[in-house]
PDB file as gemmi writes it, atoms N, CA and C in Angstrom:
CRYST1    1.000    1.000    1.000  90.00  90.00  90.00 P 1                      
ATOM      1  N   MET A   1       0.848  -1.166   0.000  1.00  0.00           N  
ATOM      2  CA  MET A   1       0.000   0.000   0.000  1.00  0.00           C  
ATOM      3  C   MET A   1       0.900   1.237   0.000  1.00  0.00           C  
ATOM      4  N   LYS A   2       0.537   2.213  -0.785  1.00  0.00           N  
ATOM      5  CA  LYS A   2       1.303   3.449  -0.879  1.00  0.00           C  
ATOM      6  C   LYS A   2       0.980   4.362   0.297  1.00  0.00           C  
ATOM      7  N   GLN A   3       1.834   5.346   0.529  1.00  0.00           N  
ATOM      8  CA  GLN A   3       1.636   6.303   1.632  1.00  0.00           C  
ATOM      9  C   GLN A   3       0.311   7.056   1.470  1.00  0.00           C  
ATOM     10  N   THR A   4      -0.004   7.474   0.246  1.00  0.00           N  
ATOM     11  CA  THR A   4      -1.261   8.210   0.020  1.00  0.00           C  
ATOM     12  C   THR A   4      -2.470   7.311   0.272  1.00  0.00           C  
ATOM     13  N   GLU A   5      -2.354   6.034  -0.083  1.00  0.00           N  
ATOM     14  CA  GLU A   5      -3.455   5.096   0.172  1.00  0.00           C  
ATOM     15  C   GLU A   5      -3.629   4.866   1.667  1.00  0.00           C  
ATOM     16  N   THR A   6      -2.536   4.810   2.403  1.00  0.00           N  
ATOM     17  CA  THR A   6      -2.620   4.659   3.854  1.00  0.00           C  
ATOM     18  C   THR A   6      -3.327   5.864   4.465  1.00  0.00           C  
ATOM     19  N   ALA A   7      -2.982   7.056   3.995  1.00  0.00           N  
ATOM     20  CA  ALA A   7      -3.637   8.267   4.502  1.00  0.00           C  
ATOM     21  C   ALA A   7      -5.138   8.238   4.197  1.00  0.00           C  
ATOM     22  N   SER A   8      -5.492   7.813   3.003  1.00  0.00           N  
ATOM     23  CA  SER A   8      -6.896   7.709   2.626  1.00  0.00           C  
ATOM     24  C   SER A   8      -7.607   6.651   3.467  1.00  0.00           C  
ATOM     25  N   PHE A   9      -6.924   5.550   3.711  1.00  0.00           N  
ATOM     26  CA  PHE A   9      -7.471   4.463   4.523  1.00  0.00           C  
ATOM     27  C   PHE A   9      -7.754   4.949   5.951  1.00  0.00           C  
ATOM     28  N   LEU A  10      -6.799   5.668   6.528  1.00  0.00           N  
ATOM     29  CA  LEU A  10      -6.981   6.186   7.888  1.00  0.00           C  
ATOM     30  C   LEU A  10      -8.085   7.245   7.936  1.00  0.00           C  
ATOM     31  N   ALA A  11      -8.246   7.993   6.858  1.00  0.00           N  
ATOM     32  CA  ALA A  11      -9.340   8.966   6.788  1.00  0.00           C  
ATOM     33  C   ALA A  11     -10.695   8.250   6.810  1.00  0.00           C  
ATOM     34  N   MET A  12     -10.762   7.085   6.155  1.00  0.00           N  
ATOM     35  CA  MET A  12     -12.000   6.302   6.184  1.00  0.00           C  
ATOM     36  C   MET A  12     -12.309   5.831   7.606  1.00  0.00           C  
ATOM     37  N   ILE A  13     -11.277   5.384   8.318  1.00  0.00           N  
ATOM     38  CA  ILE A  13     -11.479   4.960   9.706  1.00  0.00           C  
ATOM     39  C   ILE A  13     -11.964   6.137  10.540  1.00  0.00           C  
ATOM     40  N   LYS A  14     -11.335   7.291  10.366  1.00  0.00           N  
ATOM     41  CA  LYS A  14     -11.699   8.496  11.121  1.00  0.00           C  
ATOM     42  C   LYS A  14     -13.142   8.906  10.829  1.00  0.00           C  
ATOM     43  N   THR A  15     -13.581   8.737   9.603  1.00  0.00           N  
ATOM     44  CA  THR A  15     -14.959   9.072   9.234  1.00  0.00           C  
ATOM     45  C   THR A  15     -15.948   8.133   9.928  1.00  0.00           C  
ATOM     46  N   ALA A  16     -15.626   6.857   9.944  1.00  0.00           N  
ATOM     47  CA  ALA A  16     -16.522   5.873  10.554  1.00  0.00           C  
ATOM     48  C   ALA A  16     -16.474   5.910  12.077  1.00  0.00           C  
ATOM     49  N   TYR A  17     -15.314   6.232  12.617  1.00  0.00           N  
ATOM     50  CA  TYR A  17     -15.100   6.247  14.068  1.00  0.00           C  
ATOM     51  C   TYR A  17     -14.503   7.601  14.464  1.00  0.00           C  
ATOM     52  N   PRO A  18     -15.336   8.592  14.735  1.00  0.00           N  
ATOM     53  CA  PRO A  18     -14.854   9.956  14.985  1.00  0.00           C  
ATOM     54  C   PRO A  18     -13.828  10.082  16.118  1.00  0.00           C  
ATOM     55  N   PHE A  19     -13.832   9.172  17.084  1.00  0.00           N  
ATOM     56  CA  PHE A  19     -12.897   9.276  18.192  1.00  0.00           C  
ATOM     57  C   PHE A  19     -11.538   8.632  17.883  1.00  0.00           C  
ATOM     58  N   PHE A  20     -11.393   8.075  16.700  1.00  0.00           N  
ATOM     59  CA  PHE A  20     -10.129   7.483  16.272  1.00  0.00           C  
ATOM     60  C   PHE A  20      -9.136   8.615  16.021  1.00  0.00           C  
ATOM     61  N   GLU A  21      -7.988   8.565  16.679  1.00  0.00           N  
ATOM     62  CA  GLU A  21      -6.986   9.624  16.534  1.00  0.00           C  
ATOM     63  C   GLU A  21      -5.996   9.283  15.432  1.00  0.00           C  
ATOM     64  N   VAL A  22      -5.768  10.245  14.551  1.00  0.00           N  
ATOM     65  CA  VAL A  22      -4.777  10.090  13.491  1.00  0.00           C  
ATOM     66  C   VAL A  22      -3.611  11.006  13.836  1.00  0.00           C  
ATOM     67  N   THR A  23      -2.495  10.402  14.183  1.00  0.00           N  
ATOM     68  CA  THR A  23      -1.284  11.158  14.514  1.00  0.00           C  
ATOM     69  C   THR A  23      -0.184  10.788  13.539  1.00  0.00           C  
ATOM     70  N   GLU A  24       0.834  11.602  13.475  1.00  0.00           N  
ATOM     71  CA  GLU A  24       1.941  11.314  12.557  1.00  0.00           C  
ATOM     72  C   GLU A  24       2.622   9.983  12.877  1.00  0.00           C  
ATOM     73  N   PRO A  25       2.930   9.704  14.156  1.00  0.00           N  
ATOM     74  CA  PRO A  25       3.520   8.381  14.446  1.00  0.00           C  
ATOM     75  C   PRO A  25       2.554   7.245  14.120  1.00  0.00           C  
ATOM     76  N   GLY A  26       1.270   7.489  14.348  1.00  0.00           N  
ATOM     77  CA  GLY A  26       0.273   6.472  14.024  1.00  0.00           C  
ATOM     78  C   GLY A  26       0.208   6.194  12.538  1.00  0.00           C  
ATOM     79  N   VAL A  27       0.253   7.246  11.739  1.00  0.00           N  
ATOM     80  CA  VAL A  27       0.238   7.078  10.280  1.00  0.00           C  
ATOM     81  C   VAL A  27       1.457   6.270   9.834  1.00  0.00           C  
ATOM     82  N   ARG A  28       2.634   6.574  10.394  1.00  0.00           N  
ATOM     83  CA  ARG A  28       3.848   5.832  10.027  1.00  0.00           C  
ATOM     84  C   ARG A  28       3.715   4.353  10.394  1.00  0.00           C  
ATOM     85  N   LEU A  29       3.180   4.089  11.593  1.00  0.00           N  
ATOM     86  CA  LEU A  29       3.023   2.695  12.030  1.00  0.00           C  
ATOM     87  C   LEU A  29       2.028   1.948  11.151  1.00  0.00           C  
ATOM     88  N   TRP A  30       0.867   2.557  10.908  1.00  0.00           N  
ATOM     89  CA  TRP A  30      -0.129   1.904  10.048  1.00  0.00           C  
ATOM     90  C   TRP A  30       0.473   1.642   8.667  1.00  0.00           C  
ATOM     91  N   HIS A  31       1.176   2.615   8.120  1.00  0.00           N  
ATOM     92  CA  HIS A  31       1.758   2.434   6.786  1.00  0.00           C  
ATOM     93  C   HIS A  31       2.783   1.302   6.787  1.00  0.00           C  
ATOM     94  N   MET A  32       3.615   1.252   7.814  1.00  0.00           N  
ATOM     95  CA  MET A  32       4.621   0.191   7.895  1.00  0.00           C  
ATOM     96  C   MET A  32       3.947  -1.189   7.957  1.00  0.00           C  
ATOM     97  N   MET A  33       2.854  -1.297   8.698  1.00  0.00           N  
ATOM     98  CA  MET A  33       2.176  -2.585   8.855  1.00  0.00           C  
ATOM     99  C   MET A  33       1.325  -2.964   7.635  1.00  0.00           C  
ATOM    100  N   LEU A  34       0.849  -1.956   6.902  1.00  0.00           N  
ATOM    101  CA  LEU A  34      -0.027  -2.223   5.749  1.00  0.00           C  
ATOM    102  C   LEU A  34       0.722  -2.226   4.414  1.00  0.00           C  
ATOM    103  N   THR A  35       2.012  -2.030   4.427  1.00  0.00           N  
ATOM    104  CA  THR A  35       2.795  -1.931   3.189  1.00  0.00           C  
ATOM    105  C   THR A  35       2.576  -3.129   2.264  1.00  0.00           C  
ATOM    106  N   ASN A  36       2.519  -4.328   2.816  1.00  0.00           N  
ATOM    107  CA  ASN A  36       2.382  -5.534   1.986  1.00  0.00           C  
ATOM    108  C   ASN A  36       0.940  -5.883   1.653  1.00  0.00           C  
ATOM    109  N   LEU A  37       0.002  -5.089   2.110  1.00  0.00           N  
ATOM    110  CA  LEU A  37      -1.417  -5.377   1.889  1.00  0.00           C  
ATOM    111  C   LEU A  37      -1.940  -4.534   0.732  1.00  0.00           C  
ATOM    112  N   ASP A  38      -2.711  -5.146  -0.136  1.00  0.00           N  
ATOM    113  CA  ASP A  38      -3.339  -4.452  -1.247  1.00  0.00           C  
ATOM    114  C   ASP A  38      -4.389  -3.467  -0.718  1.00  0.00           C  
ATOM    115  N   TYR A  39      -4.469  -2.296  -1.314  1.00  0.00           N  
ATOM    116  CA  TYR A  39      -5.402  -1.248  -0.859  1.00  0.00           C  
ATOM    117  C   TYR A  39      -6.853  -1.723  -0.906  1.00  0.00           C  
ATOM    118  N   LYS A  40      -7.248  -2.377  -1.993  1.00  0.00           N  
ATOM    119  CA  LYS A  40      -8.637  -2.860  -2.115  1.00  0.00           C  
ATOM    120  C   LYS A  40      -8.955  -3.896  -1.037  1.00  0.00           C  
ATOM    121  N   THR A  41      -8.007  -4.775  -0.758  1.00  0.00           N  
ATOM    122  CA  THR A  41      -8.204  -5.785   0.288  1.00  0.00           C  
ATOM    123  C   THR A  41      -8.392  -5.109   1.636  1.00  0.00           C  
ATOM    124  N   ALA A  42      -7.552  -4.114   1.915  1.00  0.00           N  
ATOM    125  CA  ALA A  42      -7.664  -3.383   3.181  1.00  0.00           C  
ATOM    126  C   ALA A  42      -9.011  -2.675   3.270  1.00  0.00           C  
ATOM    127  N   GLN A  43      -9.467  -2.072   2.177  1.00  0.00           N  
ATOM    128  CA  GLN A  43     -10.773  -1.401   2.157  1.00  0.00           C  
ATOM    129  C   GLN A  43     -11.899  -2.389   2.441  1.00  0.00           C  
ATOM    130  N   ASN A  44     -11.842  -3.558   1.817  1.00  0.00           N  
ATOM    131  CA  ASN A  44     -12.878  -4.574   2.033  1.00  0.00           C  
ATOM    132  C   ASN A  44     -12.892  -5.048   3.483  1.00  0.00           C  
ATOM    133  N   ARG A  45     -11.720  -5.253   4.045  1.00  0.00           N  
ATOM    134  CA  ARG A  45     -11.641  -5.691   5.446  1.00  0.00           C  
ATOM    135  C   ARG A  45     -12.152  -4.601   6.387  1.00  0.00           C  
ATOM    136  N   LEU A  46     -11.840  -3.352   6.054  1.00  0.00           N  
ATOM    137  CA  LEU A  46     -12.352  -2.245   6.872  1.00  0.00           C  
ATOM    138  C   LEU A  46     -13.869  -2.163   6.767  1.00  0.00           C  
ATOM    139  N   ALA A  47     -14.394  -2.321   5.571  1.00  0.00           N  
ATOM    140  CA  ALA A  47     -15.852  -2.278   5.393  1.00  0.00           C  
ATOM    141  C   ALA A  47     -16.525  -3.381   6.208  1.00  0.00           C  
ATOM    142  N   ASN A  48     -15.963  -4.573   6.199  1.00  0.00           N  
ATOM    143  CA  ASN A  48     -16.513  -5.669   7.001  1.00  0.00           C  
ATOM    144  C   ASN A  48     -16.427  -5.355   8.492  1.00  0.00           C  
ATOM    145  N   HIS A  49     -15.326  -4.751   8.889  1.00  0.00           N  
ATOM    146  CA  HIS A  49     -15.162  -4.392  10.299  1.00  0.00           C  
ATOM    147  C   HIS A  49     -16.188  -3.333  10.712  1.00  0.00           C  
ATOM    148  N   ILE A  50     -16.393  -2.329   9.875  1.00  0.00           N  
ATOM    149  CA  ILE A  50     -17.352  -1.264  10.183  1.00  0.00           C  
ATOM    150  C   ILE A  50     -18.754  -1.835  10.333  1.00  0.00           C  
ATOM    151  N   ARG A  51     -19.101  -2.800   9.499  1.00  0.00           N  
ATOM    152  CA  ARG A  51     -20.428  -3.425   9.581  1.00  0.00           C  
ATOM    153  C   ARG A  51     -20.620  -4.226  10.865  1.00  0.00           C  
ATOM    154  N   SER A  52     -19.529  -4.727  11.429  1.00  0.00           N  
ATOM    155  CA  SER A  52     -19.669  -5.650  12.553  1.00  0.00           C  
ATOM    156  C   SER A  52     -19.205  -5.102  13.896  1.00  0.00           C  
ATOM    157  N   SER A  53     -18.617  -3.918  13.939  1.00  0.00           N  
ATOM    158  CA  SER A  53     -18.088  -3.429  15.207  1.00  0.00           C  
ATOM    159  C   SER A  53     -18.287  -1.928  15.358  1.00  0.00           C  
ATOM    160  N   LYS A  54     -18.630  -1.525  16.570  1.00  0.00           N  
ATOM    161  CA  LYS A  54     -18.773  -0.103  16.830  1.00  0.00           C  
ATOM    162  C   LYS A  54     -17.462   0.508  17.315  1.00  0.00           C  
ATOM    163  N   PHE A  55     -16.406  -0.300  17.395  1.00  0.00           N  
ATOM    164  CA  PHE A  55     -15.094   0.156  17.831  1.00  0.00           C  
ATOM    165  C   PHE A  55     -14.144   0.214  16.637  1.00  0.00           C  
ATOM    166  N   ALA A  56     -13.254   1.191  16.632  1.00  0.00           N  
ATOM    167  CA  ALA A  56     -12.263   1.321  15.562  1.00  0.00           C  
ATOM    168  C   ALA A  56     -11.385   0.074  15.510  1.00  0.00           C  
ATOM    169  N   PRO A  57     -10.935  -0.294  14.323  1.00  0.00           N  
ATOM    170  CA  PRO A  57     -10.121  -1.517  14.204  1.00  0.00           C  
ATOM    171  C   PRO A  57      -8.692  -1.299  14.677  1.00  0.00           C  
ATOM    172  N   SER A  58      -8.098  -2.373  15.105  1.00  0.00           N  
ATOM    173  CA  SER A  58      -6.658  -2.364  15.374  1.00  0.00           C  
ATOM    174  C   SER A  58      -5.965  -2.773  14.079  1.00  0.00           C  
ATOM    175  N   ILE A  59      -4.675  -2.593  14.033  1.00  0.00           N  
ATOM    176  CA  ILE A  59      -3.918  -2.982  12.840  1.00  0.00           C  
ATOM    177  C   ILE A  59      -4.092  -4.479  12.578  1.00  0.00           C  
ATOM    178  N   SER A  60      -4.027  -5.273  13.628  1.00  0.00           N  
ATOM    179  CA  SER A  60      -4.120  -6.726  13.444  1.00  0.00           C  
ATOM    180  C   SER A  60      -5.477  -7.154  12.890  1.00  0.00           C  
ATOM    181  N   GLU A  61      -6.536  -6.415  13.210  1.00  0.00           N  
ATOM    182  CA  GLU A  61      -7.860  -6.777  12.688  1.00  0.00           C  
ATOM    183  C   GLU A  61      -7.962  -6.527  11.185  1.00  0.00           C  
ATOM    184  N   ILE A  62      -7.134  -5.641  10.650  1.00  0.00           N  
ATOM    185  CA  ILE A  62      -7.113  -5.391   9.210  1.00  0.00           C  
ATOM    186  C   ILE A  62      -6.114  -6.321   8.519  1.00  0.00           C  
ATOM    187  N   VAL A  63      -4.948  -6.483   9.107  1.00  0.00           N  
ATOM    188  CA  VAL A  63      -3.907  -7.309   8.492  1.00  0.00           C  
ATOM    189  C   VAL A  63      -4.266  -8.788   8.546  1.00  0.00           C  
ATOM    190  N   ASN A  64      -4.760  -9.253   9.683  1.00  0.00           N  
ATOM    191  CA  ASN A  64      -5.087 -10.668   9.873  1.00  0.00           C  
ATOM    192  C   ASN A  64      -6.520 -10.817  10.367  1.00  0.00           C  
ATOM    193  N   PRO A  65      -7.508 -10.620   9.506  1.00  0.00           N  
ATOM    194  CA  PRO A  65      -8.892 -10.740   9.985  1.00  0.00           C  
ATOM    195  C   PRO A  65      -9.183 -12.182  10.403  1.00  0.00           C  
ATOM    196  N   ILE A  66      -9.943 -12.333  11.456  1.00  0.00           N  
ATOM    197  CA  ILE A  66     -10.270 -13.677  11.932  1.00  0.00           C  
ATOM    198  C   ILE A  66     -11.651 -14.073  11.440  1.00  0.00           C  
ATOM    199  N   ALA A  67     -11.792 -15.338  11.171  1.00  0.00           N  
ATOM    200  CA  ALA A  67     -13.083 -15.863  10.733  1.00  0.00           C  
ATOM    201  C   ALA A  67     -14.029 -15.922  11.921  1.00  0.00           C  
ATOM    202  N   ASP A  68     -15.334 -15.992  11.644  1.00  0.00           N  
ATOM    203  CA  ASP A  68     -16.327 -16.033  12.715  1.00  0.00           C  
ATOM    204  C   ASP A  68     -16.078 -17.173  13.690  1.00  0.00           C  
ATOM    205  N   GLU A  69     -15.659 -18.335  13.185  1.00  0.00           N  
ATOM    206  CA  GLU A  69     -15.463 -19.469  14.086  1.00  0.00           C  
ATOM    207  C   GLU A  69     -14.252 -19.277  14.991  1.00  0.00           C  
ATOM    208  N   GLU A  70     -13.359 -18.352  14.656  1.00  0.00           N  
ATOM    209  CA  GLU A  70     -12.173 -18.100  15.468  1.00  0.00           C  
ATOM    210  C   GLU A  70     -12.348 -16.914  16.413  1.00  0.00           C  
ATOM    211  N   ARG A  71     -13.490 -16.261  16.377  1.00  0.00           N  
ATOM    212  CA  ARG A  71     -13.699 -15.084  17.207  1.00  0.00           C  
ATOM    213  C   ARG A  71     -13.839 -15.481  18.671  1.00  0.00           C  
ATOM    214  N   SER A  72     -13.385 -14.613  19.548  1.00  0.00           N  
ATOM    215  CA  SER A  72     -13.470 -14.895  20.977  1.00  0.00           C  
ATOM    216  C   SER A  72     -14.920 -14.807  21.447  1.00  0.00           C  
ATOM    217  N   PHE A  73     -15.155 -15.350  22.622  1.00  0.00           N  
ATOM    218  CA  PHE A  73     -16.495 -15.306  23.198  1.00  0.00           C  
ATOM    219  C   PHE A  73     -16.964 -13.865  23.329  1.00  0.00           C  
ATOM    220  N   TYR A  74     -16.058 -12.982  23.777  1.00  0.00           N  
ATOM    221  CA  TYR A  74     -16.407 -11.584  23.964  1.00  0.00           C  
ATOM    222  C   TYR A  74     -16.835 -10.942  22.647  1.00  0.00           C  
ATOM    223  N   GLU A  75     -16.098 -11.213  21.573  1.00  0.00           N  
ATOM    224  CA  GLU A  75     -16.433 -10.647  20.268  1.00  0.00           C  
ATOM    225  C   GLU A  75     -17.766 -11.172  19.760  1.00  0.00           C  
ATOM    226  N   LEU A  76     -18.013 -12.474  19.960  1.00  0.00           N  
ATOM    227  CA  LEU A  76     -19.298 -13.043  19.547  1.00  0.00           C  
ATOM    228  C   LEU A  76     -20.447 -12.443  20.348  1.00  0.00           C  
ATOM    229  N   GLN A  77     -20.238 -12.270  21.649  1.00  0.00           N  
ATOM    230  CA  GLN A  77     -21.271 -11.682  22.497  1.00  0.00           C  
ATOM    231  C   GLN A  77     -21.540 -10.233  22.088  1.00  0.00           C  
ATOM    232  N   ARG A  78     -20.477  -9.493  21.797  1.00  0.00           N  
ATOM    233  CA  ARG A  78     -20.631  -8.101  21.374  1.00  0.00           C  
ATOM    234  C   ARG A  78     -21.400  -8.027  20.056  1.00  0.00           C  
ATOM    235  N   ALA A  79     -21.116  -8.905  19.112  1.00  0.00           N  
ATOM    236  CA  ALA A  79     -21.830  -8.929  17.836  1.00  0.00           C  
ATOM    237  C   ALA A  79     -23.299  -9.296  18.043  1.00  0.00           C  
ATOM    238  N   GLU A  80     -23.559 -10.240  18.944  1.00  0.00           N  
ATOM    239  CA  GLU A  80     -24.933 -10.635  19.236  1.00  0.00           C  
ATOM    240  C   GLU A  80     -25.713  -9.486  19.886  1.00  0.00           C  
ATOM    241  N   GLU A  81     -25.076  -8.789  20.814  1.00  0.00           N  
ATOM    242  CA  GLU A  81     -25.731  -7.644  21.460  1.00  0.00           C  
ATOM    243  C   GLU A  81     -26.032  -6.545  20.445  1.00  0.00           C  
ATOM    244  N   GLU A  82     -25.113  -6.314  19.519  1.00  0.00           N  
ATOM    245  CA  GLU A  82     -25.331  -5.312  18.484  1.00  0.00           C  
ATOM    246  C   GLU A  82     -26.508  -5.706  17.589  1.00  0.00           C  
ATOM    247  N   ALA A  83     -26.599  -6.988  17.241  1.00  0.00           N  
ATOM    248  CA  ALA A  83     -27.721  -7.463  16.426  1.00  0.00           C  
ATOM    249  C   ALA A  83     -29.034  -7.311  17.189  1.00  0.00           C  
ATOM    250  N   ASP A  84     -29.028  -7.621  18.484  1.00  0.00           N  
ATOM    251  CA  ASP A  84     -30.237  -7.445  19.305  1.00  0.00           C  
ATOM    252  C   ASP A  84     -30.644  -5.983  19.372  1.00  0.00           C  
ATOM    253  N   LYS A  85     -29.665  -5.102  19.506  1.00  0.00           N  
ATOM    254  CA  LYS A  85     -29.941  -3.662  19.576  1.00  0.00           C  
ATOM    255  C   LYS A  85     -30.579  -3.185  18.270  1.00  0.00           C  
ATOM    256  N   LEU A  86     -30.022  -3.625  17.136  1.00  0.00           N  
ATOM    257  CA  LEU A  86     -30.578  -3.243  15.839  1.00  0.00           C  
ATOM    258  C   LEU A  86     -31.995  -3.786  15.656  1.00  0.00           C  
ATOM    259  N   ALA A  87     -32.222  -5.020  16.113  1.00  0.00           N  
ATOM    260  CA  ALA A  87     -33.561  -5.609  16.012  1.00  0.00           C  
ATOM    261  C   ALA A  87     -34.560  -4.826  16.863  1.00  0.00           C  
ATOM    262  N   LEU A  88     -34.149  -4.409  18.057  1.00  0.00           N  
ATOM    263  CA  LEU A  88     -35.026  -3.628  18.929  1.00  0.00           C  
ATOM    264  C   LEU A  88     -35.328  -2.267  18.309  1.00  0.00           C  
ATOM    265  N   GLU A  89     -34.321  -1.623  17.726  1.00  0.00           N  
ATOM    266  CA  GLU A  89     -34.547  -0.334  17.062  1.00  0.00           C  
ATOM    267  C   GLU A  89     -35.524  -0.487  15.904  1.00  0.00           C  
ATOM    268  N   GLU A  90     -35.366  -1.560  15.131  1.00  0.00           N  
ATOM    269  CA  GLU A  90     -36.273  -1.809  14.006  1.00  0.00           C  
ATOM    270  C   GLU A  90     -37.699  -2.049  14.511  1.00  0.00           C  
ATOM    271  N   TYR A  91     -37.816  -2.826  15.597  1.00  0.00           N  
ATOM    272  CA  TYR A  91     -39.126  -3.079  16.186  1.00  0.00           C  
ATOM    273  C   TYR A  91     -39.772  -1.769  16.650  1.00  0.00           C  
ATOM    274  N   ASN A  92     -38.990  -0.932  17.328  1.00  0.00           N  
ATOM    275  CA  ASN A  92     -39.536   0.330  17.835  1.00  0.00           C  
ATOM    276  C   ASN A  92     -39.970   1.263  16.720  1.00  0.00           C  
ATOM    277  N   GLU A  93     -39.291   1.202  15.576  1.00  0.00           N  
ATOM    278  CA  GLU A  93     -39.685   2.020  14.433  1.00  0.00           C  
ATOM    279  C   GLU A  93     -41.026   1.572  13.862  1.00  0.00           C  
ATOM    280  N   LYS A  94     -41.295   0.266  13.928  1.00  0.00           N  
ATOM    281  CA  LYS A  94     -42.515  -0.283  13.345  1.00  0.00           C  
ATOM    282  C   LYS A  94     -43.648  -0.438  14.356  1.00  0.00           C  
ATOM    283  N   ALA A  95     -43.342  -0.242  15.645  1.00  0.00           N  
ATOM    284  CA  ALA A  95     -44.333  -0.481  16.699  1.00  0.00           C  
ATOM    285  C   ALA A  95     -45.507   0.486  16.586  1.00  0.00           C  
ATOM    286  N   ILE A  96     -46.684  -0.038  16.880  1.00  0.00           N  
ATOM    287  CA  ILE A  96     -47.902   0.758  16.869  1.00  0.00           C  
ATOM    288  C   ILE A  96     -48.236   1.109  18.316  1.00  0.00           C  
ATOM    289  N   PRO A  97     -48.534   2.390  18.588  1.00  0.00           N  
ATOM    290  CA  PRO A  97     -48.836   2.747  19.973  1.00  0.00           C  
ATOM    291  C   PRO A  97     -50.113   2.067  20.463  1.00  0.00           C  
ATOM    292  N   MET A  98     -50.172   1.872  21.778  1.00  0.00           N  
ATOM    293  CA  MET A  98     -51.338   1.238  22.391  1.00  0.00           C  
ATOM    294  C   MET A  98     -52.568   2.133  22.187  1.00  0.00           C  
ATOM    295  N   PRO A  99     -53.706   1.548  21.808  1.00  0.00           N  
ATOM    296  CA  PRO A  99     -54.925   2.351  21.661  1.00  0.00           C  
ATOM    297  C   PRO A  99     -55.286   3.015  22.990  1.00  0.00           C  
ATOM    298  N   GLU A 100     -55.811   4.218  22.907  1.00  0.00           N  
ATOM    299  CA  GLU A 100     -56.090   5.015  24.094  1.00  0.00           C  
ATOM    300  C   GLU A 100     -57.125   4.339  25.006  1.00  0.00           C  
ATOM    301  N   HIS A 101     -58.155   3.682  24.434  1.00  0.00           N  
ATOM    302  CA  HIS A 101     -59.167   3.056  25.279  1.00  0.00           C  
ATOM    303  C   HIS A 101     -58.584   1.893  26.101  1.00  0.00           C  
ATOM    304  N   ILE A 102     -57.615   1.207  25.563  1.00  0.00           N  
ATOM    305  CA  ILE A 102     -56.973   0.119  26.313  1.00  0.00           C  
ATOM    306  C   ILE A 102     -56.080   0.699  27.404  1.00  0.00           C  
ATOM    307  N   ARG A 103     -55.365   1.764  27.098  1.00  0.00           N  
ATOM    308  CA  ARG A 103     -54.526   2.419  28.104  1.00  0.00           C  
ATOM    309  C   ARG A 103     -55.377   2.890  29.280  1.00  0.00           C  
ATOM    310  N   GLU A 104     -56.548   3.465  28.990  1.00  0.00           N  
ATOM    311  CA  GLU A 104     -57.438   3.944  30.057  1.00  0.00           C  
ATOM    312  C   GLU A 104     -57.928   2.788  30.920  1.00  0.00           C  
ATOM    313  N   ARG A 105     -58.277   1.656  30.297  1.00  0.00           N  
ATOM    314  CA  ARG A 105     -58.741   0.495  31.070  1.00  0.00           C  
ATOM    315  C   ARG A 105     -57.644  -0.039  31.985  1.00  0.00           C  
ATOM    316  N   ILE A 106     -56.424  -0.082  31.483  1.00  0.00           N  
ATOM    317  CA  ILE A 106     -55.297  -0.552  32.293  1.00  0.00           C  
ATOM    318  C   ILE A 106     -55.071   0.390  33.470  1.00  0.00           C  
ATOM    319  N   GLU A 107     -55.145   1.686  33.223  1.00  0.00           N  
ATOM    320  CA  GLU A 107     -54.955   2.656  34.306  1.00  0.00           C  
ATOM    321  C   GLU A 107     -56.050   2.533  35.361  1.00  0.00           C  
ATOM    322  N   ARG A 108     -57.307   2.349  34.922  1.00  0.00           N  
ATOM    323  CA  ARG A 108     -58.412   2.164  35.885  1.00  0.00           C  
ATOM    324  C   ARG A 108     -58.204   0.897  36.706  1.00  0.00           C  
ATOM    325  N   PHE A 109     -57.807  -0.183  36.043  1.00  0.00           N  
ATOM    326  CA  PHE A 109     -57.562  -1.450  36.735  1.00  0.00           C  
ATOM    327  C   PHE A 109     -56.450  -1.298  37.768  1.00  0.00           C  
ATOM    328  N   ALA A 110     -55.362  -0.634  37.377  1.00  0.00           N  
ATOM    329  CA  ALA A 110     -54.253  -0.419  38.302  1.00  0.00           C  
ATOM    330  C   ALA A 110     -54.697   0.437  39.486  1.00  0.00           C  
ATOM    331  N   ALA A 111     -55.515   1.460  39.238  1.00  0.00           N  
ATOM    332  CA  ALA A 111     -56.007   2.314  40.324  1.00  0.00           C  
ATOM    333  C   ALA A 111     -56.889   1.508  41.273  1.00  0.00           C  
ATOM    334  N   GLN A 112     -57.729   0.618  40.736  1.00  0.00           N  
ATOM    335  CA  GLN A 112     -58.582  -0.224  41.576  1.00  0.00           C  
ATOM    336  C   GLN A 112     -57.737  -1.148  42.442  1.00  0.00           C  
ATOM    337  N   ARG A 113     -56.711  -1.714  41.882  1.00  0.00           N  
ATOM    338  CA  ARG A 113     -55.847  -2.627  42.645  1.00  0.00           C  
ATOM    339  C   ARG A 113     -55.158  -1.894  43.791  1.00  0.00           C  
ATOM    340  N   ARG A 114     -54.746  -0.651  43.548  1.00  0.00           N  
ATOM    341  CA  ARG A 114     -54.116   0.130  44.630  1.00  0.00           C  
ATOM    342  C   ARG A 114     -55.117   0.401  45.751  1.00  0.00           C  
ATOM    343  N   VAL A 115     -56.343   0.709  45.391  1.00  0.00           N  
ATOM    344  CA  VAL A 115     -57.384   0.978  46.402  1.00  0.00           C  
ATOM    345  C   VAL A 115     -57.703  -0.294  47.173  1.00  0.00           C  
ATOM    346  N   ASN A 116     -57.849  -1.433  46.494  1.00  0.00           N  
ATOM    347  CA  ASN A 116     -58.199  -2.687  47.147  1.00  0.00           C  
ATOM    348  C   ASN A 116     -57.087  -3.184  48.078  1.00  0.00           C  
ATOM    349  N   ARG A 117     -55.854  -2.929  47.776  1.00  0.00           N  
ATOM    350  CA  ARG A 117     -54.755  -3.375  48.651  1.00  0.00           C  
ATOM    351  C   ARG A 117     -54.812  -2.667  50.009  1.00  0.00           C  
ATOM    352  N   HIS A 118     -55.220  -1.417  50.010  1.00  0.00           N  
ATOM    353  CA  HIS A 118     -55.271  -0.646  51.253  1.00  0.00           C  
ATOM    354  C   HIS A 118     -56.443  -1.080  52.142  1.00  0.00           C  
ATOM    355  N   GLU A 119     -57.452  -1.707  51.574  1.00  0.00           N  
ATOM    356  CA  GLU A 119     -58.633  -2.126  52.362  1.00  0.00           C  
ATOM    357  C   GLU A 119     -58.331  -3.376  53.186  1.00  0.00           C  
ATOM    358  N   SER A 120     -57.447  -4.239  52.792  1.00  0.00           N  
ATOM    359  CA  SER A 120     -57.230  -5.480  53.498  1.00  0.00           C  
ATOM    360  C   SER A 120     -56.322  -5.386  54.669  1.00  0.00           C  
TER     361      SER A 120                                                      
END                                                                             
């Protein structure tokens, strides 16, 4: 990978992960580690990482990506939690609010239960 491609690659990481710091020593290190990697391959690995993780990648995650079966328990759990979060967000977007007449009945029932508990 060329120096300009490394800079472009790090800019992509910075765009996806705003808290990722790009420093001159960091750029030199990333470039040294990515020198033997094809730019398109690195882009594809970064795209896969962005889809699956809310944390910025380490150099090793780009240079030596691990297959799903080799992922640690923590990584699998984090991916599962992220999928659950996305499913919940999708559900909430499609959810229909409770009809007002049902809400009123539930509130009346709850009020009756509070009154009846105090009588005994």
